[in-house]
N, C-alpha and C positions, 0 to 999 in steps of 0.2 A: 503494499501500500502507500503510496505519495507521502511523505514529509510534509504537512503544509506549513509547519514551524519555519518559515523562509526569511533569512534576513535580506528583506525587499533593496536595502542601500547596498547591499554586497552584489545582487543582481545587476541593480543599475551600473555600477560601476564596470561589473563583468564586460556589461552590454556596450558600455562606451568603448572599456579596452578593444573589446573584438571588433566593432562595425565604425566607432569612431562617430556613430549617430547621437543625436540628442535623444535623451530615454522618454518614455511616455510620463511627461513630469504628473497627470492627474493620477496615474499608477502610482506613482511615488507618494504621490500628497495622500491618497486614500489609505494606502496600506502600510507603507514604511514608517512616515511621518506620522500618522494616527497611530501608530503602534508605539511611538516614542512621545506621545505629546504630554508635555507637562502641562497638567492643569495648574499647579502651583505659580509656573512663571507665567502662563494666561493671565491667572487672577490678579496678580501683581501687576502688569503690564496693563490690562484693563482698568484697573483701578487709576494708574498714574495718568492716562488718556482721559480718565473721566474728570479727574481733578483741573486737570488743564482746560478742559472746555465747557466746567459745570460753576467754576466758582466766580464770585461776581469780581469785577474789576478793583474794588478797594482789597479782596481777598489776595486775589492772584499778583495783585501787584506788593502787597506785604514781604518786607524783607523775609519772612520766616518761610513764605511759600517760594521765594525767588531762590533761596539757598535751597532750597529742596528740587527746584525746578532744574539746577545747576549738577545735581548730583543723583538725578534718580537713575541708581542701581539694579531697581526693578525691572528697569526695562532692559538695559543692556550693562553689563559691568564694563568699567574702564579701569584698565592695568596701566599703561603708560599716561593715559589720559589724566589718572589722578594727581601727578605729578605736576599738572598744569594747573596752579592753583588760580582761581579766578572769582575768587569769595568777594572782593571790593566791586565785582560788575554786578553781583546781586542788590548792592545798596545804591548804583549808580542809576541815577533818575531818567537819563539819557538811554541806556541800554534797556531798562524796566519797560519805559513806554515803546520804544520801537519794537521789544519784542509783542508788547499788545496789539499795537497797530499791525505786526505780521502775522501775528495770530488770526486778526480778523480781516485778512484779505480775502476778495472775493476773486478766485481762480475762476481762468478760463478752463472751458470743457475741454479742448481739447489738449492731449497730454505734453506735446512737443512746447507748445505756448504755456501752459503750467509748470515746464520744466524750468524755462527761460527766467520766468516771474521767479520761481523759488531761488535758483542759482543768485538772482541779483539780491533778494532776500537777505540770504545767507552770508553773502559778502558785505552787505549792509552791515549784518549785526556783528559780523567780525573786524570789520575795520573801527566800529566802536568799541570794542575789547580789546585787540590787539592793534598797538603795542601798550595801549594806556595801561590794562590791565594785567597783564603777563608780556613778555617778550616774546614767548613761544603762542603759536596760533592755539586756541584749543579748539581743534577740529572735531574731536570724537566728543567731546561732551556737547558741542553746538549741533551735530548731527543728529545726537540723540534727544534734545530740544525739539529739532525739527521733526524726529519720528513720533513725538507724543503730540505736537500741533498738528502734523498734518498725517495722521495714521493711515490714511488711503493712501499716501503718496511716497513716503518716503520709510523704508526698511531699517530694520536695526543693525544693519551691517554698518560698522561706524568708519570704516576706512577705503580708501581708493583701492587698494589692493584687491579687497575682496569682492567688491560691487564690481571691478572689471571683471574678474574671472568668473563671476555668475554672469555678465554680459557674454563673455566669449563662450560660457557652458551651454547658453541661451541661443548661441550663433547669431547673436544681434552684431550689425557692422558699429565699427568705432563711432560714439555720439558725438563728432566733431562740433566744437563751438559749445559745448554743455560741460557743467563743471560737475561735482560730486554729487550734489544734491539732484542736478538736474538727470543725472545717469538715473539715481535711484526712481524718480518720476516716469521715466520712458521703461525702464526695466522692469518697475512694478505695473504698467501697462500690459508689458508683454506677458508678465506672469499671470494677468488675470485671463488675457486670452487663452492660456494654456490649462488653466485648472480652474476656471469657473469665475464668472463676477461676483463680487462679496455684495450682501444686502444688508448688512451690519457691522456696527463695528466691532463686536467679537470675532465675525470672519476676517474684518481688516487686519487685526492681531495676528490671527493662526496664519494668516498669509504671510505677514512680517516674519512670524517666527519660522514658518516653512521655508524662507531663503536662508535662515541660520541654518536648518537641518541641511538642506543642499550643500550649504559651504562646507559643514562639520562632517558630515557623513557621506560626500559624493562626491562634490571638486576638489577639497582638499586631500583627500585618500589618493585618488587620483594621479596626483602630482608627486607622491611619494615612491621614489625609486626604490627597488628590490636591494637589500644590502647583503653583502657577503657574512655579516657579523651582526649581533645586536648593536645598536647604538648606544651612545652614552645613557641617554634615557629608555634604560631596557624596560622599565616597567611600563607597560601602557598608559597613559593620560585618560580618566575618565572624561564623558561627554561633560562640557562646560554646562552649568545649571541654566544658566542664560548666556546670551551672546557676548562677546568680550572684542576689546580692541586690538588683543595682544597677540603678536603672529605665534604660531608655533613652530618652532626652530629645532630640528633634528641635527644631532652633529654625530659624527663618526668618530670613533676611539681615534686617541693621537696617531697611530700607526697607520691609518688607513688613507687619510686624506693624500691629495698631491702637494707636495714639496713647495708650493710656491705657485704663481701663474705668469706666463709668459705676457708682457706686456709693450706694445710698440705705439710710437705716435699715432695718435687720433685712432686708437685703436677700436673705440666703439662705432666710429663712423667707418671704420674699416670691414667691421662687422655686419653694418646696416648694408654696405655695399655688397658683401658676400651673398647676403641673404636675397637682395635684390637681384643677383645675378642667378640665385638658384631657384626662382620661384615657377619656373619652366622645368625645370630640372636640370642638370648640369655636370658633365663627367669631370675626373681631377683634373686631369691637363686642361682643359678649358677652363677652369675655375682657378687653378695656381696662376697660368697667364693674365685673368680677369684681376685678381689680386696682385699680379706685378704691375698692372697697369694703372689700377688704383693707386699703387703707393711704390712708384718706381725706386725708391732708396731700398726695399726690400730684396733680397736674393732669394733664389727658388727654395732653398731651405727654410729662411725665415716664412717666405709664404705657406708653405706647406703647414708650418707650426701653427700660423694663423687659423689654415682651413682646419686643424685637428683640434684648436683651441673651440672654434663654433661648435664643432660635435662633441667635445667635451662638456662643454656648457650646455647643451640640449637645445640648439637652436639650429642644428642641422642633424638632417639623418640623411643615412647612405644606404640604397638598396641597389645592390647589383652593379655597384660603380656609378650610380647617378645620385646625386644630393639634392636636397629640397628641405625647403622650411619646414621646422616642427610647428606645432600649435604655440609653443611659444617664441619662437623666432618669426612666423607672421605677425604674435600680437605684439612684438618690438617694431616691427616692420608697420606696424598701423598707428605707429605714437606711442603705445602704452610705456609708461613711465619705466625705465631700464630697471629700478631698484627694484619694481614688482618684480620683475622676470629672473633677474640674476643673482639677488642677496641672497636668497634662500641658498641656490646651488653654492654660492662662494662661501656661506658660511658654514655648510657639510662638507662640502668637497675639498676646500683648499686649506691647508694648515695655515694658520696663524689671522687668518681672517675675521672669527671669531674672539682674538684675544686683542685684537686691535680696537674692536667695536668695545669688548669690555673693559678696556683699560680707559678708554676716553670715557665711556659712561660713568667710571667710579672716579675721574680724576675732577679735583676740585679746579676747575678752569681749563684753558688750552693748556695742552703739553706739545713741546716742540718736534718737530720730525726728528730730531737726531736721539732724544731720549726714547722716541717711541720705538725706533729702529733699534735701538739698545735693548729694551725689555723683549720686545720679538725675536731676537736673536739670542738673548738669553733662554729662552725656550726652546730654543732648536740649536743646540751646539754647533751641529755639521753645518751650519751656515757661517762659513767665516769670513764671508764679504756683507756687504748692505744692501747688493743686489735685490734679492729676494724680499724681504721686508718693505723696500724702496717700492719695489712693484705693487706689493700689497696696497700701499697708502696709494699710489697712482690708479689702482684699481677703484678703491672707494672713494678717491675723489671724484671719479668718473662716474660712478652711480649715484654720485649725488650723496652719498652719507656723509662726509665729513666736508668740512672747508677750511679753509684758512681765516684764522681769527684775525680782526682787528687789532687786537692785543699782542699780536704775533704766536706763532704755534697753530696747530690745527684743533679742530673742537668738531662735535658732531652735528649733523644738520636734522631737522624734524624727521626725515626719512631715517637718518641714522640711529635718532633715539627710539623710533618705532622698533626697528629691526635688533638694535641692542636689547628692547625690553623683554624679547623671546629667549634670550641667553638664560641660562640657569642662575639663579642666587644661591644655591648651596654651596659653601665655602669647598666642600667635598667633590661636588660635580666640577667646579671652577678649575679645582686643582686637576682632575681626572683631563680636562678638557686641555691643560697646556702640556701633560705628558709626563712620562716617570722622569725624564731628564732635568724637569722645569727647576724641581725645587733645589737640586744641589747647583745648580748654575744662577740662582738667584732669579728666577722666573716667579714674580709673585701670583 
């Protein structure tokens, strides 16, 4: 007799792997999601939205409720975003009045028009809060506020990486001209077409929660690579109680990652050129010639290294000698933030990259490049020159994860903070990340 106790999310992922097609979302929604539906999260989420929309103007603008509005963990949990303190914004009359006006906007019926209007509203509030109330953009907190103010249009996915991954999963084209909130609106509209219209607030919230389910149980696992040994985080992490803005980063044991990553001038632009050349399929010799034409300073051997790099980073696939862009490569070509595509690969597969971000997240201010090179080299005694750690710094800068500080040295960017927040906090895990030789050589 057939066993009907089936993990529908597993079947969904398997179908994607084998066919490359978008799953029957309605089946996943009605079976897999329903079986894993959190009544507690739904009730808390519903209550938060109800409060936002039923309180009187005086109650809504009261500092106590405004503090709650910026800290609604019952909707989505903020990890990295919690460090962006904007408590002073809760008592700023300009911010409070602007939020009230935005909440009461009359939105167009057409999704694309709503998307543009809410994008503008989001940036309007952001300009009032940043940098006045914090030098860092409270993006996750503000997305969460928009999710409760506009529960029919904004999902509980708090960061651009997740919303873009959902867009790609739904086979939607790049939404040029739309920002983070605008993408929420058009993606939400597509979800309704796939799984059915919403008839009330409870279903609106259910649809939002389903977007998180898709991310956590279907989309994110599809991106995981089969590893030869258990990663550092060997114990499987339980599903999140609610949505979160913290990225899930899996690290290989120190002996397994590549020992650095080759870097040439304008490396990212060169990778994009390679991807464009491969869109219709291209052989190795033609590709090497194309690389050397794009970067005449490279010899054939170096051009071959760049080609291998594109494959290693998961941007190209090769079948019977023909190179073509992967889904990640296509996303990069379409204009996706390079950090969204490549940061996770670098953290997992390139030794020293996680150490670099970890050191910068724990530093009290900018760190000089020479000091950072010394720290990374101390963790890998076989690196007798600065070449490998210096290339890590160049890659981190190219991906927009670090920047030169006005005060001198380097520091994390907003994207860098985001990815560093996914690294382990446990001292033992941090030591394991550095490797057995690290302690004796002074790598902290």
